[in-house]
VOBA-1610 file (N, C-alpha, C; in pm, whole numbers, padded with zeros to 5 digits, always signed):
BEGIN
Met+16714-10954+03084Met+16839-10928+03013Met+16886-11051+02937Lys+16865-11171+02994Lys+16903-11296+02929Lys+16781-11380+02904Arg+16783-11454+02795Arg+16674-11545+02769Arg+16683-11666+02861Ser+16569-11724+02892Ser+16568-11845+02973Ser+16633-11956+02893Pro+16724-12034+02952Pro+16794-12138+02878Pro+16697-12246+02832Ser+16724-12301+02716Ser+16644-12410+02663Ser+16679-12539+02735Arg+16595-12641+02718Arg+16624-12770+02779Arg+16754-12825+02726Arg+16776-12806+02596Arg+16898-12858+02535Arg+17021-12792+02594Ser+17019-12657+02606Ser+17136-12589+02661Ser+17157-12626+02807Ser+17048-12649+02883Ser+17060-12691+03022Ser+17129-12826+03032Lys+17092-12919+02939Lys+17154-13051+02939Lys+17303-13041+02905Ile+17336-12952+02809Ile+17476-12934+02772Ile+17557-12885+02890Arg+17500-12786+02964Arg+17573-12734+03079Arg+17588-12840+03188Ser+17485-12920+03209Ser+17491-13025+03310Ser+17600-13127+03276Lys+17608-13163+03147Lys+17710-13258+03103Lys+17849-13199+03119Ala+17861-13067+03090Ala+17991-13002+03104Ala+18037-13004+03249Val+17945-12976+03342Val+17980-12979+03484Val+18016-13121+03525Ala+17942-13219+03473Ala+17970-13358+03507Ala+18109-13399+03459Arg+18145-13354+03337Arg+18277-13388+03284Arg+18388-13330+03371Gly+18359-13211+03428Gly+18461-13148+03510Gly+18446-13175+03657Ser+18360-13269+03693Ser+18327-13290+03834Ser+18446-13334+03916Thr+18546-13396+03852Thr+18664-13437+03928Thr+18748-13316+03967Arg+18727-13203+03897Arg+18803-13083+03928Arg+18719-12978+03999Ile+18591-12972+03969Ile+18504-12870+04030Ile+18416-12935+04135Arg+18432-12892+04259Arg+18353-12948+04367Arg+18250-12849+04416Pro+18140-12895+04471Pro+18045-12802+04533Pro+18114-12725+04646Phe+18085-12598+04655Phe+18150-12517+04758Phe+18115-12567+04897Ser+18001-12629+04911Ser+17960-12682+05042Ser+18056-12790+05092Arg+18134-12850+05000Arg+18229-12954+05038Arg+18371-12902+05058Ala+18389-12773+05046Ala+18521-12716+05072Ala+18563-12744+05215Gln+18687-12785+05233Gln+18735-12821+05365Gln+18754-12697+05453Gln+18713-12711+05577Gln+18730-12600+05671Gln+18876-12561+05685Ser+18966-12659+05681Ser+19109-12632+05695Ser+19161-12546+05580Glu+19100-12559+05461Glu+19140-12478+05347Glu+19088-12335+05362Leu+18960-12321+05388Leu+18899-12189+05395Leu+18949-12109+05515Ala+18997-12178+05617Ala+19049-12106+05734Ala+19177-12030+05702Gln+19240-12060+05588Gln+19362-11990+05548Gln+19334-11855+05483Val+19210-11834+05441Val+19176-11716+05361Val+19175-11588+05445Arg+19244-11485+05394Arg+19247-11355+05460Arg+19199-11242+05369Gly+19192-11271+05239Gly+19148-11169+05145Gly+19055-11228+05041Val+18960-11148+04994Val+18860-11193+04897Val+18864-11104+04774Cys+18888-11163+04658Cys+18876-11095+04529Cys+18744-11137+04467Leu+18676-11045+04402Leu+18547-11080+04345Leu+18521-11006+04216Asp+18457-11075+04123Asp+18400-11010+04007Asp+18273-10938+04053Ile+18221-10847+03970Ile+18101-10773+04009Ile+17978-10820+03934Asp+17977-10806+03801Asp+17856-10836+03724Asp+17820-10983+03728Asp+17700-11012+03776Asp+17645-11147+03786Asp+17723-11238+03880Thr+17815-11178+03957Thr+17879-11248+04069Thr+17831-11182+04198Leu+17858-11054+04211Leu+17803-10977+04324Leu+17662-10929+04290Ser+17643-10885+04167Ser+17510-10839+04125Ser+17425-10955+04075Thr+17296-10931+04063Thr+17202-11032+04015Thr+17109-10969+03913Arg+17121-11015+03788Arg+17040-10962+03679Arg+17039-10809+03677Gly+17158-10753+03689Gly+17174-10608+03677Gly+17148-10528+03802Lys+17119-10594+03914Lys+17091-10522+04039Lys+17183-10571+04150Leu+17223-10477+04236Leu+17299-10510+04355Leu+17199-10531+04467Thr+17173-10655+04504Thr+17069-10686+04600Thr+17111-10651+04742Pro+17014-10628+04832Pro+17049-10599+04972Pro+17131-10712+05035Glu+17098-10838+05005Glu+17170-10949+05068Glu+17314-10954+05021Ala+17339-10923+04895Ala+17476-10927+04844Ala+17559-10813+04900Phe+17501-10692+04905Phe+17577-10578+04958Phe+17600-10593+05107Thr+17503-10650+05178Thr+17521-10677+05320Thr+17631-10779+05342Ala+17639-10878+05253Ala+17746-10978+05263Ala+17883-10913+05242Leu+17889-10816+05151Leu+18015-10744+05129Leu+18058-10671+05256Trp+17962-10606+05321Trp+17992-10539+05447Trp+18029-10639+05556Arg+17964-10756+05555Arg+17996-10856+05657Arg+18141-10901+05645Leu+18187-10920+05521Leu+18327-10955+05499Leu+18419-10851+05559Lys+18391-10726+05529Lys+18479-10617+05573Lys+18478-10606+05724Arg+18360-10616+05784Arg+18352-10604+05930Arg+18415-10722+06001Ala+18420-10837+05931Ala+18487-10953+05990Ala+18638-10944+05979Gly+18688-10842+05907Gly+18831-10820+05898Gly+18896-10872+05773Phe+18819-10927+05680Phe+18877-10972+05553Phe+18911-10852+05465Tyr+19019-10864+05388Tyr+19049-10764+05288Tyr+18964-10794+05165Val+18914-10688+05099Val+18817-10706+04990Val+18862-10624+04869Val+18876-10692+04754Val+18921-10626+04631Val+18838-10675+04512Pro+18745-10595+04460Pro+18679-10630+04335Pro+18778-10626+04218Val+18765-10722+04128Val+18847-10727+04007Val+18748-10738+03891Thr+18729-10630+03818Thr+18613-10618+03730Thr+18650-10570+03590Gly+18560-10591+03497Gly+18573-10535+03364Gly+18506-10399+03353Arg+18445-10352+03458Arg+18376-10223+03455Arg+18474-10106+03443Pro+18423-09988+03400Pro+18511-09878+03360Pro+18569-09799+03476Ala+18662-09711+03439Ala+18729-09626+03537Ala+18628-09543+03615Gly+18524-09492+03548Gly+18424-09411+03617Gly+18353-09487+03727Trp+18318-09612+03698Trp+18257-09695+03802Trp+18356-09722+03915Cys+18479-09752+03878Cys+18579-09790+03980Cys+18607-09675+04075Asp+18604-09552+04025Asp+18622-09437+04113Asp+18512-09435+04220His+18389-09454+04178His+18277-09456+04273His+18290-09571+04372Ile+18319-09691+04322Ile+18329-09809+04409Ile+18439-09791+04513Thr+18553-09737+04470Thr+18665-09717+04561Thr+18628-09623+04675Arg+18552-09521+04641Arg+18518-09418+04740Arg+18406-09461+04835Phe+18306-09535+04784Phe+18184-09554+04861Phe+18157-09697+04906Trp+18221-09795+04850Trp+18196-09932+04890Trp+18295-09976+04998Pro+18262-10080+05075Pro+18354-10133+05176Pro+18460-10222+05113Val+18554-10159+05040Val+18660-10231+04971Val+18794-10166+05000Asp+18902-10239+04974Asp+19036-10187+04998Asp+19101-10133+04870Ala+19058-10185+04756Ala+19108-10141+04626Ala+19014-10199+04521Val+19026-10149+04397Val+18947-10200+04285Val+19037-10212+04163Val+19045-10332+04105Val+19115-10353+03979Val+19011-10342+03868Gly+19032-10248+03775Gly+18929-10218+03676Gly+18970-10243+03532Glu+18870-10240+03444Glu+18887-10258+03300Glu+18974-10380+03268Asn+18938-10492+03330Asn+19005-10620+03307Asn+19155-10617+03335Gly+19193-10537+03436Gly+19333-10537+03481Gly+19414-10417+03441Ala+19354-10317+03374Ala+19430-10203+03324Ala+19489-10116+03436Phe+19421-10109+03549Phe+19463-10021+03658Phe+19403-10068+03790Thr+19452-10012+03899Thr+19395-10035+04031Thr+19375-09901+04099Phe+19256-09878+04151Phe+19224-09758+04228Phe+19220-09795+04377Tyr+19262-09702+04461Tyr+19258-09723+04605Tyr+19255-09587+04674Met+19221-09585+04802Met+19217-09462+04879Met+19338-09452+04972Lys+19391-09331+04982Lys+19501-09304+05075Lys+19482-09165+05133Asp+19470-09159+05264Asp+19450-09031+05333Asp+19332-08954+05275Gly+19225-09027+05241Gly+19105-08965+05190Gly+19109-08923+05045Val+19217-08958+04975Val+19233-08921+04835Val+19238-09046+04749Arg+19165-09045+04637Arg+19167-09161+04548Arg+19295-09161+04467Lys+19371-09272+04474Lys+19496-09290+04403Lys+19482-09401+04300Arg+19584-09419+04215Arg+19578-09524+04115Arg+19717-09580+04085Ile+19717-09703+04037Ile+19836-09769+03982Ile+19796-09823+03845Asp+19871-09790+03742Asp+19846-09846+03610Asp+19928-09972+03592Thr+19866-10076+03539Thr+19935-10202+03516Thr+20024-10189+03392Pro+20152-10229+03399Pro+20238-10223+03280Pro+20173-10296+03163Ala+20170-10229+03048Ala+20098-10284+02932Ala+20188-10316+02815Gly+20315-10272+02820Gly+20407-10303+02712Gly+20410-10200+02601Glu+20321-10101+02604Glu+20324-09993+02507Glu+20253-09872+02566Glu+20278-09755+02506Glu+20225-09631+02560Glu+20073-09624+02550Ala+20016-09549+02643Ala+19870-09537+02649Ala+19813-09477+02521Arg+19880-09377+02463Arg+19828-09313+02342Arg+19819-09411+02227Ser+19920-09494+02213Ser+19920-09595+02107Ser+19807-09694+02126Arg+19786-09738+02248Arg+19679-09833+02276Arg+19542-09774+02247Lys+19523-09647+02283Lys+19394-09582+02259Lys+19368-09564+02110Asn+19472-09531+02033Asn+19456-09516+01889Asn+19418-09649+01824Lys+19484-09756+01868Lys+19452-09889+01816Lys+19307-09927+01850Leu+19265-09891+01969Leu+19129-09924+02013Leu+19026-09850+01929Lys+19056-09725+01895Lys+18965-09647+01810Lys+18953-09711+01673Glu+19067-09753+01616Glu+19067-09818+01485Glu+18990-09950+01489Leu+19009-10026+01597Leu+18937-10152+01611Leu+18787-10127+01615Gly+18746-10024+01687Gly+18604-09992+01695Gly+18544-09963+01559Glu+18617-09891+01476Glu+18570-09860+01341Glu+18556-09988+01257Lys+18652-10079+01274Lys+18646-10205+01199Lys+18528-10290+01245Ile+18503-10291+01377Ile+18389-10368+01429Ile+18258-10313+01375Arg+18246-10181+01368Arg+18124-10119+01315Arg+18097-10164+01172Arg+18205-10177+01093Arg+18189-10217+00953Arg+18155-10366+00943Arg+18221-10447+01025Arg+18201-10592+01017Arg+18071-10636+01084Phe+18034-10568+01192Phe+17911-10600+01267Phe+17828-10472+01279Pro+17761-10431+01172Pro+17694-10300+01170Pro+17584-10283+01275Trp+17534-10391+01332Trp+17430-10381+01435Trp+17488-10364+01575Ser+17619-10370+01586Ser+17683-10366+01719Ser+17667-10229+01783Ser+17665-10228+01914Ser+17662-10103+01990Ser+17751-10116+02112Trp+17808-10005+02152Trp+17898-10007+02267Trp+17816-10010+02396Ala+17878-10058+02500Ala+17814-10059+02631Ala+17779-09916+02673Ser+17673-09901+02749Ser+17628-09768+02790Ser+17729-09696+02879Asp+17824-09772+02937Asp+17927-09709+03021Asp+18057-09683+02945Gln+18056-09692+02811Gln+18178-09679+02732Gln+18245-09543+02752Asn+18166-09438+02768Asn+18224-09304+02783Asn+18309-09290+02909Tyr+18295-09384+03002Tyr+18370-09376+03127Tyr+18490-09470+03128Arg+18521-09527+03012Arg+18633-09620+03000Arg+18758-09549+02948Glu+18874-09599+02988Glu+19001-09542+02945Glu+19074-09629+02843Phe+19079-09761+02866Phe+19162-09849+02784Phe+19087-09969+02728Asp+18957-09968+02734Asp+18880-10088+02707Asp+18761-10053+02617Leu+18735-10136+02517Leu+18616-10121+02435Leu+18520-10232+02474Ala+18402-10194+02521Ala+18302-10292+02565Ala+18187-10295+02464Ile+18172-10409+02396Ile+18063-10427+02301Ile+17949-10496+02375Asp+17832-10434+02375Asp+17716-10485+02447Asp+17658-10605+02373Ile+17649-10720+02443Ile+17591-10839+02381Ile+17457-10878+02443Cys+17421-10814+02557Cys+17290-10846+02616Cys+17247-10754+02728Glu+17331-10658+02768Glu+17293-10574+02882Glu+17177-10481+02847Asp+17191-10404+02738Asp+17085-10311+02697Asp+17036-10340+02555Val+17075-10454+02501Val+17034-10494+02366Val+16986-10639+02370Pro+16909-10683+02270Pro+16875-10825+02263Pro+17002-10910+02257Arg+16998-11023+02324Arg+17119-11106+02333Arg+17167-11150+02195Trp+17297-11134+02172Trp+17357-11177+02045Trp+17349-11330+02035Pro+17330-11383+01914Pro+17343-11528+01896Pro+17485-11572+01929Gln+17500-11692+01984Gln+17630-11740+02028Gln+17732-11743+01914Asn+17689-11779+01793Asn+17785-11786+01683Asn+17839-11649+01646Gln+17756-11543+01664Gln+17804-11408+01636Gln+17899-11358+01744Ile+17875-11400+01868Ile+17969-11366+01976Ile+18105-11428+01948Glu+18106-11554+01905Glu+18231-11622+01873Glu+18302-11553+01757Lys+18227-11509+01657Lys+18288-11439+01543Lys+18347-11306+01587Leu+18279-11236+01678Leu+18330-11109+01728Leu+18460-11129+01805Leu+18464-11228+01892Leu+18588-11258+01966Leu+18701-11289+01870Lys+18674-11372+01772Lys+18776-11409+01673Lys+18823-11287+01595Phe+18730-11200+01556Phe+18764-11079+01481Phe+18858-10990+01561Cys+18828-10972+01688Cys+18916-10890+01774Cys+19055-10950+01783His+19063-11081+01801His+19193-11147+01810His+19271-11133+01680Glu+19202-11147+01566Glu+19268-11136+01436Glu+19324-10996+01412Asn+19268-10897+01481Asn+19316-10760+01468Asn+19412-10721+01580Gly+19466-10821+01649Gly+19572-10798+01745Gly+19529-10758+01884Ala+19400-10761+01912Ala+19350-10720+02043Ala+19329-10841+02134His+19334-10816+02263His+19285-10914+02359His+19134-10897+02365Ala+19062-11006+02377Ala+18917-10998+02387Ala+18867-11107+02480Lys+18778-11069+02571Lys+18723-11163+02668Lys+18572-11147+02676Leu+18507-11257+02701Leu+18361-11258+02715Leu+18323-11252+02861Ser+18240-11153+02895Ser+18180-11148+03029Ser+18035-11191+03015Ser+17959-11178+03122Ser+17819-11217+03116Ser+17734-11119+03036Ile+17787-10999+03009Ile+17707-10895+02942Ile+17779-10828+02825His+17911-10834+02822His+17988-10764+02719His+18094-10856+02658Val+18143-10814+02541Val+18273-10859+02494Val+18366-10740+02515Asn+18472-10760+02592Asn+18568-10654+02622Asn+18693-10674+02539Ala+18736-10569+02471Ala+18856-10575+02388Ala+18954-10467+02431Trp+19082-10498+02429Trp+19184-10400+02467Trp+19318-10437+02407Phe+19409-10340+02406Phe+19546-10361+02363Phe+19637-10340+02484Gly+19734-10426+02501Gly+19821-10422+02617Gly+19833-10558+02680Glu+19948-10588+02733Glu+19975-10724+02785Glu+19938-10733+02932Tyr+19810-10740+02959Tyr+19760-10757+03095Tyr+19624-10822+03090Asp+19581-10873+03205Asp+19445-10925+03222Asp+19409-10908+03369Lys+19299-10964+03412Lys+19257-10947+03551Lys+19362-10998+03649Gln+19420-11112+03618Gln+19517-11173+03709Gln+19643-11087+03722Ser+19697-11042+03608Ser+19821-10964+03614Ser+19796-10826+03674Gly+19675-10771+03656Gly+19643-10644+03719Gly+19641-10655+03870Phe+19578-10761+03921Phe+19575-10782+04066Phe+19714-10812+04120Arg+19789-10893+04047Arg+19925-10928+04093Arg+20015-10804+04095Asn+19997-10715+03998Asn+20078-10593+03995Asn+20050-10506+04117Trp+19922-10499+04156Trp+19887-10423+04276Trp+19955-10482+04400Leu+19955-10614+04411Leu+20023-10677+04525Leu+20173-10650+04520Thr+20232-10660+04401Thr+20376-10637+04386Thr+20414-10495+04425Glu+20325-10401+04401Glu+20350-10261+04436Glu+20329-10234+04584Gly+20303-10338+04661Gly+20288-10323+04805Gly+20144-10318+04853Ala+20049-10349+04765Ala+19907-10351+04800Ala+19863-10220+04866Pro+19889-10105+04802Pro+19846-09978+04862Pro+19695-09974+04880Gly+19655-09912+04990Gly+19514-09908+05026Gly+19481-09998+05143Leu+19565-10101+05165Leu+19544-10190+05278Leu+19601-10129+05405Arg+19536-10156+05515Arg+19590-10121+05646Arg+19652-10248+05703Gly+19781-10246+05727Gly+19847-10364+05779Gly+19912-10443+05667Arg+19962-10558+05702Arg+20036-10642+05609Arg+19941-10715+05514Ala+19974-10711+05385Ala+19888-10775+05286Ala+19897-10927+05296Pro+19786-10998+05275Pro+19792-11144+05272Pro+19882-11194+05159Gln+19939-11311+05178Gln+20016-11375+05073Gln+19921-11423+04963Trp+19977-11451+04844Trp+19895-11493+04731Trp+19805-11611+04767Glu+19860-11707+04841Glu+19784-11828+04874Glu+19678-11804+04982Gln+19670-11682+05035Gln+19569-11650+05135Gln+19450-11574+05077Trp+19446-11563+04944Trp+19334-11496+04877Trp+19242-11600+04815Ile+19114-11566+04807Ile+19017-11648+04735Ile+18950-11559+04631Phe+18918-11615+04515Phe+18851-11539+04410Phe+18718-11603+04375Ile+18617-11521+04348Ile+18486-11570+04305Ile+18442-11494+04181Gly+18398-11569+04077Gly+18358-11507+03951Gly+18251-11588+03881Asp+18218-11545+03757Asp+18103-11606+03690Asp+18118-11628+03541Ser+18229-11588+03478Ser+18233-11591+03332Ser+18374-11615+03279Pro+18389-11636+03147Pro+18520-11667+03088Pro+18628-11562+03113Asn+18591-11434+03127Asn+18697-11336+03151Asn+18756-11346+03291Asp+18698-11432+03376Asp+18754-11458+03509Asp+18853-11575+03508Glu+18868-11640+03394Glu+18951-11761+03389Glu+19096-11739+03434Pro+19162-11626+03400Pro+19299-11607+03449Pro+19310-11614+03601Leu+19206-11570+03672Leu+19207-11577+03818Leu+19169-11715+03868Phe+19075-11781+03801Phe+19046-11920+03836Phe+19174-12004+03827Ala+19253-11977+03725Ala+19373-12057+03698Ala+19486-12032+03797Ser+19492-11912+03853Ser+19611-11875+03930Ser+19596-11885+04081Phe+19472-11880+04131Phe+19453-11886+04276Phe+19440-12031+04324Asn+19494-12058+04441Asn+19474-12189+04503Asn+19327-12210+04537Tyr+19260-12102+04577Tyr+19120-12108+04617Tyr+19038-12021+04522Ser+18951-12083+04445Ser+18868-12009+04351Ser+18728-12069+04348Val+18629-11982+04329Val+18489-12022+04335Val+18415-11965+04215Gly+18327-12044+04158Gly+18235-11995+04057Gly+18095-11993+04115Val+18021-11885+04091Val+17880-11887+04128Val+17807-11980+04030Ala+17690-12029+04069Ala+17624-12136+03994Ala+17598-12102+03848Asn+17578-11975+03815Asn+17552-11938+03676Asn+17674-11952+03586Leu+17791-11981+03644Leu+17909-12011+03563Leu+17890-12139+03481Lys+17796-12223+03523Lys+17773-12350+03452Lys+17749-12330+03303Glu+17695-12214+03267Glu+17669-12183+03127Glu+17797-12181+03044Tyr+17911-12152+03110Tyr+18036-12135+03038Tyr+18140-12242+03069Ile+18106-12339+03153Ile+18204-12438+03198Ile+18275-12504+03080His+18199-12536+02976His+18259-12606+02862His+18360-12521+02786Lys+18363-12389+02812Lys+18456-12300+02745Lys+18587-12282+02823Leu+18589-12330+02947Leu+18702-12302+03035Leu+18806-12413+03034Lys+18931-12376+03009Lys+19041-12471+03025Lys+19082-12480+03172Ser+19059-12370+03244Ser+19095-12364+03386Ser+18973-12322+03467Pro+18887-12416+03504Pro+18768-12382+03582Pro+18805-12357+03728Pro+18712-12304+03807Pro+18739-12282+03950Pro+18744-12414+04026Lys+18794-12406+04147Lys+18804-12525+04233Lys+18668-12567+04285Trp+18582-12467+04315Trp+18450-12495+04373Trp+18342-12419+04296Ile+18218-12461+04312Ile+18106-12388+04255Ile+17994-12383+04359Thr+17928-12268+04369Thr+17822-12251+04470Thr+17692-12316+04424Arg+17604-12336+04518Arg+17471-12391+04486Arg+17381-12282+04429Gln+17399-12158+04479Gln+17316-12046+04436Gln+17383-11966+04324Glu+17305-11891+04250Glu+17357-11809+04142Glu+17386-11666+04190Ser+17474-11600+04118Ser+17499-11456+04129Ser+17515-11410+04274Gly+17443-11301+04312Gly+17461-11245+04446Gly+17431-11341+04558Ser+17336-11433+04536Ser+17306-11534+04639Ser+17421-11632+04654Gly+17488-11663+04543Gly+17607-11748+04550Gly+17722-11680+04621Phe+17736-11549+04597Phe+17838-11472+04669Phe+17812-11475+04818Lys+17686-11453+04856Lys+17650-11458+04997Lys+17678-11596+05056Glu+17651-11700+04979Glu+17678-11837+05024Glu+17825-11854+05061Met+17914-11801+04978Met+18057-11810+05007Met+18093-11727+05130Val+18041-11605+05137Val+18074-11516+05248Val+18029-11576+05381Asp+17908-11629+05384Asp+17856-11688+05508Asp+17950-11798+05558Arg+17996-11880+05468Arg+18084-11992+05508Arg+18219-11940+05560Leu+18277-11843+05489Leu+18405-11789+05532Leu+18395-11727+05671Cys+18291-11649+05694Cys+18276-11582+05823Cys+18245-11680+05935Glu+18165-11781+05906Glu+18132-11882+06007Glu+18257-11959+06048Ile+18341-11993+05952Ile+18464-12067+05983Ile+18560-11981+06064Ala+18573-11854+06025Ala+18661-11763+06099Ala+18614-11749+06243Glu+18483-11736+06262Glu+18429-11722+06398Glu+18444-11851+06477Ala+18419-11966+06412Ala+18429-12094+06481Ala+18571-12124+06526Asn+18668-12082+06446Asn+18808-12108+06479Asn+18869-12000+06567Ser+18790-11895+06590Ser+18838-11782+06671Ser+18968-11726+06618Ile+18977-11721+06485Ile+19096-11665+06422Ile+19052-11562+06320Thr+18968-11469+06365Thr+18921-11364+06277Thr+19040-11294+06213Pro+19037-11273+06081Pro+19150-11206+06015Pro+19181-11071+06076Lys+19302-11024+06049Lys+19348-10900+06107Lys+19250-10787+06079Lys+19213-10713+06181Lys+19113-10609+06167Lys+19164-10495+06079Thr+19074-10437+06000Thr+19108-10323+05917Thr+19057-10197+05983Ala+19081-10083+05917Ala+19042-09954+05975Ala+18892-09946+05998Leu+18813-10018+05916Leu+18668-10012+05931Leu+18617-10093+06049Thr+18702-10185+06102Thr+18654-10272+06208Thr+18726-10253+06340Arg+18839-10183+06339Arg+18918-10170+06461Arg+18851-10075+06559Lys+18834-10116+06685Lys+18782-10030+06791Lys+18866-10051+06916Thr+18936-09949+06954Thr+19020-09957+07072Thr+18964-09862+07177Tyr+18928-09917+07290Tyr+18866-09836+07394Tyr+18968-09798+07501Ser+18959-09675+07547Ser+19048-09630+07654Ser+18988-09666+07790Lys+19075-09668+07888Lys+19025-09687+08024Lys+18940-09565+08061Ala+18832-09591+08125Ala+18741-09480+08155Ala+18698-09487+08301Pro+18664-09372+08357Pro+18624-09370+08498Pro+18483-09424+08518Arg+18455-09462+08642Arg+18320-09503+08678Arg+18234-09379+08698Val+18110-09387+08652Val+18020-09274+08671Val+17886-09328+08719Arg+17806-09244+08785Arg+17675-09283+08834Arg+17569-09246+08731Val+17488-09344+08693Val+17374-09321+08604Val+17251-09367+08679Gly+17173-09272+08733Gly+17059-09307+08817Gly+17108-09378+08942Ser+17060-09499+08965Ser+17100-09574+09085Ser+17216-09667+09058Arg+17266-09667+08931Arg+17373-09761+08896Arg+17505-09689+08879Val+17614-09762+08906Val+17749-09712+08879Val+17807-09798+08768Ile+17848-09733+08658Ile+17902-09808+08543Ile+18035-09748+08501Arg+18109-09827+08422Arg+18232-09775+08365Arg+18202-09730+08222Thr+18229-09607+08191Thr+18205-09555+08057Thr+18312-09608+07962Arg+18277-09613+07834Arg+18374-09651+07732Arg+18376-09542+07625Thr+18488-09488+07599Thr+18498-09381+07499Thr+18602-09418+07396Leu+18573-09384+07271Leu+18671-09406+07165Leu+18782-09305+07181Pro+18907-09345+07159Pro+19018-09252+07168Pro+19008-09144+07064Ala+19062-09028+07092Ala+19058-08917+06997Ala+19145-08948+06877
//
């Protein structure tokens, strides 16, 4: 999906990381006292949880490990409403913020619910503007094509820059971003798309709106803002890097470090899903070592009733049964 970086680009990224080294530390050096405060994990999906377009067994297992350890888990993604519906229903998560902050999906009593993030104008107006912008992009960049998941989007136009097409030259990506901005749209670069939308929100404000609304979908009291950690991989994650006390970039973020005014606090040694697993392993190990496992969620809570002793062969044991 991506070309192998040239020696020159690798040197540029290394210099960028070096320049920011006073602000970006290796995740391995994160203090145990800091990570022990974490009760909830926000994560990007593409090239943070996934690796080169695939959700690996180790990454998905790490997601389940977080949930079983009692951490609250909320993906914050640029992916469409159609994807978010599936993720909310089938993944071990508490909620999903989708389309770069446009809405949050969550489950309640077995039913998928949603909260729309205030955008400052009506949905119909935003959709009409997005349609007009798409027509202008087609004229200005006639080779452009929409992401293959565009039909499942509600408020976001995703222009494919490398997912199912040859990677766009960097100067053309910059021109596309500038063109969207000049036409009044918000536009952000992810690892695979340029996402454009109308409305005053982004990933950070979408997640914050969900918390302000009472964090529906969580069982129990929601963690405070300073008890969340975020992990991401690209420039469209910058609003969350900037706002969280604890933020992590997977190693492939190095490609974009020079573009970020607000980089993450830490960076993993591994890329993509392996970097996500690196963070999860550390969080769970610290929680276990401190014996302060976060508050259990519905997926991890097991309360056993008192049970009578029964004879099994030559042994007498106490049975354990889950309450009805």
